N, CA, C and O atoms as CSV, one atom per row, in Angstrom:
chain,resi,resn,atom,element,x,y,z
A,1,MET,N,N,0.724,-0.820,0.082
A,1,MET,CA,C,-0.017,-0.168,0.219
A,1,MET,C,C,0.488,1.338,0.368
A,1,MET,O,O,0.803,1.560,1.537
A,2,GLU,N,N,0.643,2.338,-0.396
A,2,GLU,CA,C,1.251,3.498,-1.260
A,2,GLU,C,C,0.996,4.262,-0.020
A,2,GLU,O,O,-0.185,4.302,0.326
A,3,GLU,N,N,2.066,5.024,0.897
A,3,GLU,CA,C,2.204,5.995,1.773
A,3,GLU,C,C,2.240,7.249,1.341
A,3,GLU,O,O,2.065,7.523,0.153
A,4,THR,N,N,2.542,8.409,2.536
A,4,THR,CA,C,3.062,9.231,2.041
A,4,THR,C,C,4.152,10.160,3.392
A,4,THR,O,O,3.788,10.096,4.566
A,5,GLY,N,N,4.933,10.643,3.158
A,5,GLY,CA,C,5.852,11.530,4.155
A,5,GLY,C,C,6.293,12.587,3.550
A,5,GLY,O,O,6.112,13.024,2.414
A,6,ILE,N,N,7.221,13.146,4.928
A,6,ILE,CA,C,8.614,14.040,4.552
A,6,ILE,C,C,9.473,13.813,5.101
A,6,ILE,O,O,9.393,13.586,6.308
A,7,VAL,N,N,11.304,13.764,4.055
A,7,VAL,CA,C,12.520,13.501,3.903
A,7,VAL,C,C,12.668,13.945,5.765
A,7,VAL,O,O,12.492,15.118,6.095
A,8,LYS,N,N,12.901,13.182,6.517
A,8,LYS,CA,C,13.491,13.855,8.055
A,8,LYS,C,C,14.925,14.155,7.484
A,8,LYS,O,O,15.240,15.199,8.056
A,9,TRP,N,N,15.919,13.804,6.690
A,9,TRP,CA,C,16.819,14.094,6.393
A,9,TRP,C,C,17.898,12.952,5.441
A,9,TRP,O,O,17.666,11.747,5.530
A,10,PHE,N,N,19.009,13.432,4.594
A,10,PHE,CA,C,19.309,12.075,4.096
A,10,PHE,C,C,20.667,12.746,3.543
A,10,PHE,O,O,20.922,13.922,3.284
A,11,ASN,N,N,21.581,11.370,3.441
A,11,ASN,CA,C,23.043,12.214,3.927
A,11,ASN,C,C,23.153,11.467,2.224
A,11,ASN,O,O,22.700,10.361,1.930
A,12,SER,N,N,23.872,12.417,1.282
A,12,SER,CA,C,23.295,11.201,-0.354
A,12,SER,C,C,25.272,10.762,0.302
A,12,SER,O,O,25.593,9.602,0.045
A,13,GLU,N,N,26.101,11.405,0.852
A,13,GLU,CA,C,27.300,10.904,0.571
A,13,GLU,C,C,27.193,9.381,1.147
A,13,GLU,O,O,27.981,8.620,0.586
A,14,LYS,N,N,26.136,8.606,2.451
A,14,LYS,CA,C,26.352,7.626,2.733
A,14,LYS,C,C,25.027,6.616,1.581
A,14,LYS,O,O,25.062,5.465,1.145
A,15,GLY,N,N,23.963,7.770,1.436
A,15,GLY,CA,C,23.341,6.556,0.108
A,15,GLY,C,C,22.258,6.312,1.663
A,15,GLY,O,O,22.045,5.107,1.793
A,16,TYR,N,N,21.690,7.011,2.603
A,16,TYR,CA,C,20.132,6.709,3.263
A,16,TYR,C,C,19.888,8.054,3.958
A,16,TYR,O,O,20.541,9.096,4.003
A,17,GLY,N,N,18.721,7.665,4.485
A,17,GLY,CA,C,18.080,8.910,5.130
A,17,GLY,C,C,16.794,8.198,5.968
A,17,GLY,O,O,16.225,7.109,6.049
A,18,PHE,N,N,16.751,9.094,6.342
A,18,PHE,CA,C,14.965,8.337,6.601
A,18,PHE,C,C,13.407,9.399,6.855
A,18,PHE,O,O,13.448,10.477,7.448
A,19,ILE,N,N,12.665,9.047,6.512
A,19,ILE,CA,C,10.892,9.345,6.407
A,19,ILE,C,C,10.300,9.339,7.781
A,19,ILE,O,O,9.970,8.489,8.608
A,20,THR,N,N,10.304,10.690,7.673
A,20,THR,CA,C,8.647,10.789,8.993
A,20,THR,C,C,7.179,10.738,7.858
A,20,THR,O,O,6.681,11.611,7.147
A,21,PRO,N,N,6.835,9.370,8.089
A,21,PRO,CA,C,5.498,8.720,7.416
A,21,PRO,C,C,3.944,10.088,8.108
A,21,PRO,O,O,3.642,10.274,9.286
A,22,ASP,N,N,3.410,10.659,7.061
A,22,ASP,CA,C,2.371,11.214,7.283
A,22,ASP,C,C,1.487,11.240,8.278
A,22,ASP,O,O,0.999,12.212,8.855
A,23,ALA,N,N,1.182,9.200,8.559
A,23,ALA,CA,C,0.606,8.902,9.352
A,23,ALA,C,C,0.866,8.308,10.860
A,23,ALA,O,O,0.315,7.417,11.506
A,24,GLY,N,N,2.005,9.245,11.142
A,24,GLY,CA,C,1.981,9.006,12.122
A,24,GLY,C,C,3.281,8.492,12.757
A,24,GLY,O,O,4.032,9.465,12.705
A,25,GLY,N,N,4.192,7.086,13.546
A,25,GLY,CA,C,4.428,6.341,13.576
A,25,GLY,C,C,6.028,6.686,13.934
A,25,GLY,O,O,6.414,7.717,14.485
A,26,LYS,N,N,6.763,5.703,13.538
A,26,LYS,CA,C,8.248,5.774,14.201
A,26,LYS,C,C,8.676,6.526,12.561
A,26,LYS,O,O,7.722,6.693,11.800
A,27,ASP,N,N,9.794,6.867,12.169
A,27,ASP,CA,C,10.570,7.304,11.414
A,27,ASP,C,C,10.946,5.912,10.427
A,27,ASP,O,O,11.419,4.894,10.933
A,28,LEU,N,N,10.746,6.002,9.391
A,28,LEU,CA,C,11.486,4.576,8.173
A,28,LEU,C,C,12.185,4.987,8.045
A,28,LEU,O,O,12.338,6.179,8.313
A,29,PHE,N,N,13.544,3.792,7.260
A,29,PHE,CA,C,15.141,4.012,7.063
A,29,PHE,C,C,14.583,4.011,5.576
A,29,PHE,O,O,13.514,3.486,5.263
A,30,ALA,N,N,15.539,4.741,4.596
A,30,ALA,CA,C,15.458,4.778,3.595
A,30,ALA,C,C,16.385,4.937,2.596
A,30,ALA,O,O,16.642,6.099,2.281
A,31,HIS,N,N,17.115,3.784,1.853
A,31,HIS,CA,C,18.408,3.496,0.989
A,31,HIS,C,C,18.242,4.077,-0.503
A,31,HIS,O,O,17.286,3.876,-1.253
A,32,PHE,N,N,19.342,4.808,-0.750
A,32,PHE,CA,C,18.783,5.179,-2.613
A,32,PHE,C,C,18.659,4.684,-3.144
A,32,PHE,O,O,17.940,4.936,-4.110
A,33,SER,N,N,19.329,3.420,-2.942
A,33,SER,CA,C,19.170,2.020,-4.232
A,33,SER,C,C,17.514,2.422,-4.527
A,33,SER,O,O,17.106,2.688,-5.658
A,34,GLU,N,N,16.512,2.415,-3.117
A,34,GLU,CA,C,14.820,2.711,-3.291
A,34,GLU,C,C,14.499,3.857,-4.062
A,34,GLU,O,O,13.422,3.884,-4.659
A,35,ILE,N,N,15.106,4.583,-4.112
A,35,ILE,CA,C,14.677,6.008,-4.874
A,35,ILE,C,C,14.320,5.480,-6.171
A,35,ILE,O,O,14.976,4.595,-6.721
A,36,GLN,N,N,12.957,6.183,-6.824
A,36,GLN,CA,C,12.881,5.540,-8.179
A,36,GLN,C,C,13.217,6.371,-9.216
A,36,GLN,O,O,12.942,7.547,-8.976
A,37,GLY,N,N,13.737,6.159,-10.327
A,37,GLY,CA,C,14.186,7.462,-11.223
A,37,GLY,C,C,15.479,6.837,-12.047
A,37,GLY,O,O,15.652,5.629,-12.211
A,38,SER,N,N,16.457,7.999,-12.590
A,38,SER,CA,C,17.846,7.354,-13.097
A,38,SER,C,C,18.494,8.168,-12.840
A,38,SER,O,O,18.107,9.322,-12.656
A,39,GLY,N,N,19.852,7.708,-12.747
A,39,GLY,CA,C,20.996,8.842,-12.835
A,39,GLY,C,C,21.393,8.792,-11.325
A,39,GLY,O,O,21.213,7.850,-10.553
A,40,PHE,N,N,22.116,10.309,-10.998
A,40,PHE,CA,C,22.344,10.295,-9.291
A,40,PHE,C,C,21.035,10.504,-8.441
A,40,PHE,O,O,20.411,11.564,-8.498
A,41,ARG,N,N,20.518,9.100,-7.389
A,41,ARG,CA,C,19.575,9.354,-6.946
A,41,ARG,C,C,19.499,9.717,-5.700
A,41,ARG,O,O,20.155,9.024,-4.922
A,42,SER,N,N,18.805,10.733,-5.190
A,42,SER,CA,C,18.861,11.421,-3.818
A,42,SER,C,C,17.988,11.915,-3.214
A,42,SER,O,O,16.935,11.896,-3.850
A,43,LEU,N,N,17.922,12.359,-2.263
A,43,LEU,CA,C,16.538,12.997,-1.562
A,43,LEU,C,C,16.893,14.439,-0.796
A,43,LEU,O,O,18.039,14.718,-0.447
A,44,GLU,N,N,15.827,15.250,-0.603
A,44,GLU,CA,C,16.291,16.608,0.309
A,44,GLU,C,C,15.426,17.201,1.577
A,44,GLU,O,O,14.214,17.408,1.623
A,45,GLU,N,N,16.018,17.325,2.177
A,45,GLU,CA,C,15.176,17.058,3.679
A,45,GLU,C,C,14.415,18.305,3.716
A,45,GLU,O,O,14.903,19.425,3.564
A,46,ASN,N,N,12.733,17.934,4.007
A,46,ASN,CA,C,11.854,18.509,3.880
A,46,ASN,C,C,11.013,18.381,2.803
A,46,ASN,O,O,10.140,19.197,2.509
A,47,GLN,N,N,11.353,17.002,1.998
A,47,GLN,CA,C,10.656,16.756,0.545
A,47,GLN,C,C,9.840,15.854,1.082
A,47,GLN,O,O,9.719,15.296,2.173
A,48,ARG,N,N,9.107,15.848,-0.352
A,48,ARG,CA,C,7.197,15.014,0.255
A,48,ARG,C,C,8.057,14.280,-0.755
A,48,ARG,O,O,8.820,14.641,-1.651
A,49,VAL,N,N,7.410,12.433,0.005
A,49,VAL,CA,C,7.966,11.264,-1.075
A,49,VAL,C,C,6.228,10.788,-1.283
A,49,VAL,O,O,5.281,11.494,-0.935
A,50,THR,N,N,6.128,9.476,-1.908
A,50,THR,CA,C,5.017,8.765,-1.976
A,50,THR,C,C,6.343,7.149,-1.651
A,50,THR,O,O,7.490,6.928,-2.042
A,51,TYR,N,N,5.447,6.446,-0.845
A,51,TYR,CA,C,6.553,4.725,-0.165
A,51,TYR,C,C,5.528,3.656,-0.007
A,51,TYR,O,O,4.332,3.819,0.236
A,52,VAL,N,N,6.182,2.521,-0.184
A,52,VAL,CA,C,6.239,1.892,0.240
A,52,VAL,C,C,6.052,0.453,1.708
A,52,VAL,O,O,6.579,-0.659,1.758
A,53,VAL,N,N,5.576,0.793,2.197
A,53,VAL,CA,C,6.749,-0.581,3.867
A,53,VAL,C,C,6.871,-1.727,3.760
A,53,VAL,O,O,6.043,-2.630,3.641
A,54,ALA,N,N,8.443,-1.709,3.820
A,54,ALA,CA,C,8.346,-3.384,3.403
A,54,ALA,C,C,9.337,-3.417,4.792
A,54,ALA,O,O,9.934,-2.450,5.264
A,55,ASN,N,N,9.335,-4.915,5.341
A,55,ASN,CA,C,10.368,-5.715,6.036
A,55,ASN,C,C,12.012,-5.235,5.754
A,55,ASN,O,O,12.541,-5.432,4.660
A,56,GLY,N,N,12.550,-4.745,6.614
A,56,GLY,CA,C,14.088,-4.782,6.240
A,56,GLY,C,C,14.512,-5.443,7.205
A,56,GLY,O,O,13.904,-5.618,8.260
A,57,PRO,N,N,16.119,-6.070,6.783
A,57,PRO,CA,C,16.875,-6.259,8.265
A,57,PRO,C,C,16.203,-5.858,9.556
A,57,PRO,O,O,15.626,-6.502,10.433
A,58,LYS,N,N,16.427,-4.787,9.407
A,58,LYS,CA,C,16.472,-4.117,10.567
A,58,LYS,C,C,14.562,-2.910,11.183
A,58,LYS,O,O,14.120,-1.948,11.811
A,59,GLY,N,N,14.246,-4.127,10.276
A,59,GLY,CA,C,12.761,-3.656,10.642
A,59,GLY,C,C,11.995,-2.859,9.652
A,59,GLY,O,O,12.595,-2.672,8.594
A,60,PRO,N,N,10.905,-2.389,9.742
A,60,PRO,CA,C,10.281,-1.005,8.782
A,60,PRO,C,C,11.226,-0.803,7.745
A,60,PRO,O,O,12.363,-1.028,8.161
A,61,GLN,N,N,11.184,-0.368,6.215
A,61,GLN,CA,C,12.197,0.191,5.607
A,61,GLN,C,C,11.146,0.576,4.187
A,61,GLN,O,O,10.429,-0.198,3.553
A,62,ALA,N,N,11.358,1.974,3.999
A,62,ALA,CA,C,10.613,3.242,2.772
A,62,ALA,C,C,11.276,2.373,1.366
A,62,ALA,O,O,12.504,2.289,1.323
A,63,THR,N,N,10.587,1.834,0.409
A,63,THR,CA,C,11.131,0.670,-0.794
A,63,THR,C,C,10.085,1.720,-1.556
A,63,THR,O,O,9.490,2.716,-1.146
A,64,LYS,N,N,10.132,1.020,-2.904
A,64,LYS,CA,C,9.562,2.344,-3.857
A,64,LYS,C,C,9.707,3.295,-4.175
A,64,LYS,O,O,9.202,3.605,-5.254
A,65,ILE,N,N,10.553,4.394,-3.344
A,65,ILE,CA,C,10.701,6.022,-3.338
A,65,ILE,C,C,9.975,7.090,-4.394
A,65,ILE,O,O,10.679,7.228,-5.394
A,66,GLN,N,N,9.389,7.469,-4.413
A,66,GLN,CA,C,8.942,8.355,-5.408
A,66,GLN,C,C,8.853,10.069,-4.982
A,66,GLN,O,O,7.808,10.594,-4.599
A,67,PRO,N,N,9.979,10.696,-5.114
A,67,PRO,CA,C,10.425,11.999,-4.911
A,67,PRO,C,C,8.869,12.557,-5.594
A,67,PRO,O,O,8.363,12.027,-6.583
A,68,GLN,N,N,8.250,13.734,-4.836
A,68,GLN,CA,C,7.265,14.065,-5.736
A,68,GLN,C,C,7.655,16.093,-5.543
A,68,GLN,O,O,7.000,16.912,-6.187
């Protein structure tokens, strides 16, 4: 199920960050490999995104991330 949220922070050098869900709850891990698109994939602080929650190695994480 697709959800929406805002990027809390993203470190483009390390390739990961966290998204705060609009629905509330814990922040979700976001890895650059899950950002949809071609070329350099990064997110900006406070950027709106849509994503799908999936279980990762360390718990729930954002997948299929689409910047808005």
